C-alpha positions as CSV (number, residue, x, y, z in Angstrom):
1,X,8.3,252.4,93.0
2,X,5.0,254.1,94.1
3,X,4.9,255.9,97.0
4,X,2.5,253.9,98.7
5,X,5.1,251.0,98.4
6,X,7.7,253.3,99.2
7,X,6.2,254.2,102.7
8,X,5.1,250.5,103.6
9,X,6.6,248.7,106.6
10,X,8.8,245.8,106.1
11,X,6.3,243.1,107.4
12,X,3.6,244.4,105.3
13,X,5.7,244.5,102.2
14,X,6.7,240.8,102.8
15,X,3.0,239.8,103.3
16,X,2.2,241.6,99.7
17,X,5.2,239.8,97.9
18,X,3.8,236.4,99.1
19,X,0.5,237.4,97.9
20,X,1.7,238.7,94.3
21,X,3.5,235.6,94.2
22,X,0.3,233.7,94.2
23,X,-1.2,236.2,91.9
24,X,1.6,235.7,89.5
25,X,2.2,239.5,89.5
26,X,6.0,239.3,89.7
27,X,6.6,243.1,88.6
28,X,4.6,244.0,92.0
29,X,6.4,241.0,93.9
30,X,9.8,242.8,93.2
31,X,8.8,246.1,94.4
32,X,7.4,244.8,97.5
33,X,10.4,242.3,98.3
34,X,12.9,245.3,97.4
35,X,11.1,247.5,99.7
36,X,11.6,245.0,102.5
37,X,15.3,244.7,101.7
38,X,15.6,248.5,101.7
39,X,14.0,248.8,105.3
40,X,15.8,245.8,106.8
41,X,19.0,245.7,105.1
42,X,19.0,242.0,105.3
43,X,16.6,239.1,104.6
44,X,16.0,235.9,106.4
45,X,15.9,232.4,104.2
46,X,12.3,232.8,103.3
47,X,12.5,236.4,102.3
48,X,15.7,235.7,100.1
49,X,13.7,233.0,98.3
50,X,11.1,235.6,97.6
51,X,13.7,237.7,96.3
52,X,14.9,235.1,94.1
53,X,11.3,234.0,92.6
54,X,10.4,237.7,92.0
55,X,13.4,238.6,90.0
56,X,13.7,235.4,88.3
57,X,10.1,235.5,87.0
58,X,10.4,239.3,86.5
59,X,13.4,239.0,83.9
60,X,12.3,235.4,82.8
61,X,9.8,236.8,80.7
62,X,11.8,239.4,79.1
63,X,14.8,236.5,78.4
64,X,12.0,234.4,76.8
65,X,10.8,237.1,74.6
66,X,14.4,237.9,73.4
67,X,14.9,234.5,72.3
68,X,11.7,234.5,70.3
69,X,12.7,238.0,68.9
70,X,16.1,236.8,67.9
71,X,14.9,234.1,66.1
72,X,12.2,236.0,64.1
73,X,15.2,238.7,63.4
74,X,17.3,235.6,61.9
75,X,14.4,234.5,59.8
76,X,13.7,238.0,58.3
77,X,17.1,238.7,57.5
78,X,17.5,235.0,55.9
79,X,14.6,235.9,53.8
80,X,16.2,239.4,52.7
81,X,13.3,241.3,54.4
82,X,15.6,244.0,55.7
83,X,12.7,246.4,56.5
84,X,11.0,243.9,58.8
85,X,14.3,242.5,60.3
86,X,15.2,246.2,61.0
87,X,11.8,246.7,62.9
88,X,12.4,243.5,64.9
89,X,16.0,244.5,65.8
90,X,14.6,247.7,67.3
91,X,12.1,245.8,69.5
92,X,15.0,243.5,70.3
93,X,17.0,246.0,71.6
94,X,14.0,247.5,73.5
95,X,13.8,244.5,75.3
96,X,17.4,244.1,76.1
97,X,17.4,247.7,77.8
98,X,14.5,246.3,79.9
99,X,16.8,243.2,80.9
100,X,19.8,245.5,81.3
101,X,17.9,247.6,83.7
102,X,16.8,244.6,85.7
103,X,20.3,243.1,86.0
104,X,21.5,246.5,87.2
105,X,18.9,246.9,89.8
106,X,19.5,243.4,91.2
107,X,23.2,243.7,91.2
108,X,22.9,247.2,93.2
109,X,20.4,245.6,95.5
110,X,22.7,242.4,96.2
111,X,25.7,244.7,97.1
112,X,23.8,246.4,99.9
113,X,22.5,243.0,101.1
114,X,26.1,241.4,101.0
115,X,27.5,244.5,102.7
116,X,25.0,243.7,105.8
117,X,26.0,240.0,106.0
118,X,29.8,239.6,105.6
119,X,32.1,239.9,108.6
120,X,33.6,238.0,111.5
121,X,30.1,236.4,112.2
122,X,28.8,236.3,108.5
123,X,25.8,234.2,107.4
124,X,27.6,232.0,105.1
125,X,24.3,230.7,103.4
126,X,23.4,234.3,102.8
127,X,26.8,235.3,101.3
128,X,26.7,232.1,98.8
129,X,23.1,233.0,98.0
130,X,23.8,236.5,97.3
131,X,26.8,235.9,95.3
132,X,25.1,233.2,93.2
133,X,22.3,235.5,92.5
134,X,25.0,238.3,91.5
135,X,26.6,235.8,89.2
136,X,23.3,234.6,87.7
137,X,22.3,238.2,86.7
138,X,25.4,238.9,85.3
139,X,25.2,235.7,83.2
140,X,21.9,236.9,82.0
141,X,23.4,240.2,81.0
142,X,26.1,238.2,78.8
143,X,23.5,236.3,77.0
144,X,22.4,239.5,74.9
145,X,25.7,241.7,75.4
146,X,28.4,242.1,72.7
147,X,32.0,243.3,72.6
148,X,33.3,245.0,75.7
149,X,30.1,244.9,77.5
150,X,29.7,241.3,77.1
151,X,33.5,240.6,78.3
152,X,32.7,242.9,81.4
153,X,29.4,240.8,82.0
154,X,31.2,237.6,81.9
155,X,34.1,238.7,84.0
156,X,31.7,239.9,86.6
157,X,29.5,236.7,86.4
158,X,32.7,234.7,86.8
159,X,34.0,236.6,89.7
160,X,31.0,236.4,91.5
161,X,30.3,232.8,91.1
162,X,34.0,232.0,92.1
163,X,33.6,234.0,95.1
164,X,30.4,232.2,96.0
165,X,32.1,228.8,95.4
166,X,34.8,229.9,98.2
167,X,32.3,230.8,100.6
168,X,30.7,227.4,99.9
169,X,33.3,225.4,100.8
170,X,32.2,226.1,104.1
171,X,28.7,224.4,103.7
172,X,28.0,220.8,103.3
173,X,28.0,219.1,99.9
174,X,24.6,218.1,100.1
175,X,23.5,221.9,100.8
176,X,20.9,222.9,98.2
177,X,22.4,226.4,97.9
178,X,25.9,224.9,97.2
179,X,24.4,222.4,94.6
180,X,22.3,225.3,92.9
181,X,25.5,227.2,92.7
182,X,27.4,224.3,91.2
183,X,24.6,223.9,88.7
184,X,24.5,227.4,87.6
185,X,28.3,228.2,87.6
186,X,28.4,224.9,85.4
187,X,25.7,226.4,83.1
188,X,27.9,229.5,82.7
189,X,30.7,227.9,81.9
190,X,29.0,225.7,79.1
191,X,26.5,228.4,77.6
192,X,28.4,231.5,78.0
193,X,31.9,230.8,78.4
194,X,31.7,227.4,75.8
195,X,33.8,225.8,78.1
196,X,32.5,222.3,78.0
197,X,35.1,220.4,79.8
198,X,35.0,222.8,82.8
199,X,31.4,222.7,82.9
200,X,31.3,218.8,82.9
201,X,34.2,218.6,85.7
202,X,32.3,221.3,88.0
203,X,29.0,219.6,87.8
204,X,30.1,216.0,88.2
205,X,32.4,217.0,91.0
206,X,29.5,218.6,92.9
207,X,27.3,215.5,92.1
208,X,29.9,212.9,93.2
209,X,30.7,214.9,96.5
210,X,27.0,215.0,97.4
211,X,26.5,211.4,96.6
212,X,29.0,210.2,99.3
213,X,26.9,212.1,102.2
214,X,23.3,211.4,101.2
215,X,22.9,208.6,103.6
216,X,23.4,211.2,106.3
217,X,20.4,213.2,105.5
218,X,16.9,213.6,106.8
219,X,14.2,212.7,104.3
220,X,13.5,216.5,103.7
221,X,17.1,217.3,103.1
222,X,17.4,214.4,100.9
223,X,14.8,215.7,98.5
224,X,15.9,218.8,98.2
225,X,19.6,217.6,97.6
226,X,18.5,215.1,95.1
227,X,16.2,217.3,93.2
228,X,19.2,219.6,92.2
229,X,21.5,216.5,91.9
230,X,19.1,215.3,89.1
231,X,19.3,219.0,87.4
232,X,23.2,218.3,87.4
233,X,22.9,214.8,86.0
234,X,20.6,215.9,83.4
235,X,23.1,218.5,82.1
236,X,25.9,216.0,82.5
237,X,24.1,213.5,80.1
238,X,23.3,216.4,77.5
239,X,26.8,217.6,77.6
240,X,28.7,214.4,77.3
241,X,26.2,212.9,74.8
242,X,27.4,212.3,71.1
243,X,25.0,214.8,69.6
244,X,25.6,217.4,72.4
245,X,27.9,219.3,69.9
246,X,25.4,219.5,67.2
247,X,22.5,220.5,69.6
248,X,21.2,224.0,69.9
249,X,22.1,226.1,72.8
250,X,19.3,226.4,75.2
251,X,19.4,229.0,77.7
252,X,15.9,229.0,79.1
253,X,16.3,226.0,81.8
254,X,14.7,223.5,79.1
255,X,17.3,221.5,77.6
256,X,20.3,223.0,80.0
257,X,18.6,223.5,83.2
258,X,19.6,225.8,86.2
259,X,18.4,226.6,89.4
C-alpha cells in the first residue's frame, strides 16, 4: 500500500474505492477498501459489498488466467512439447503464487473484521458475510493447491462455510446473504469436494425454504432473493441432468454459478 493510501482517512478511502470500482481499477480498489477497514476495524453493509467486489475482481482475473494456462500446459504436454510445457508451468506457478498471496491477505483481513463483530451483540449478517467470504477464498486456494496444502485449504473452506451456516440460521431463509452462502457452499461441495449429492441437497433445501416465504417479501427484497434462487436452480439443473457427469467442471461462475 502506498504511503498516500496508508495515511488516507477512512471516508476518503471509501470514496476512492467507489471511484476505483467505476473506473474498473480493482487493484487500487482493494487498497482503498483495505485502508478503510484498517482504520475503522468494521465495515457497514455498503462497505462490505465494496470489499467483496474489490477482491472478487482482483482475484477473478488471475483465476481466469490460471485456467487458460492449465489448458495450454495440458495441450503442450499432450503434443510432447516438454520445453514449452515447462515454460507454461513456470508461468502458471507464478500466477498461483499471486492467488495464494491474495487469499492469505483476504483471510487475514477477515479475521480482523470478524474479531470486531462477534460477541453478545454481534451483527449476524456481518458474521455470515465474512465467514462466507472466508470460505470462498479458501475455496479459490483449493482450486489450484495440491497435496497437504489442498487438504488444508479444503478443511479451512468447509469450516468457514459451516460456521457461516450456523450463524445464518438466525437469518430469514430469503435473506440474500444466507442464500448466497448456500449457493457458494454447494458449489464448494460440487467442485472442490466432488460431493454431488451433498451439493444438490444443500442447494435444494435453501431454494425450497426460501420459496415458502417469498409471498411475505417487499418487491425489492423479492428481486434480491429470486436472483440468487435462480442461480441455485440453474446449478441444480446442471448437477442433476443426465449429462452432468460428463460435463467439464467449470470454476469461473459460467456453467456452475456462485455469488
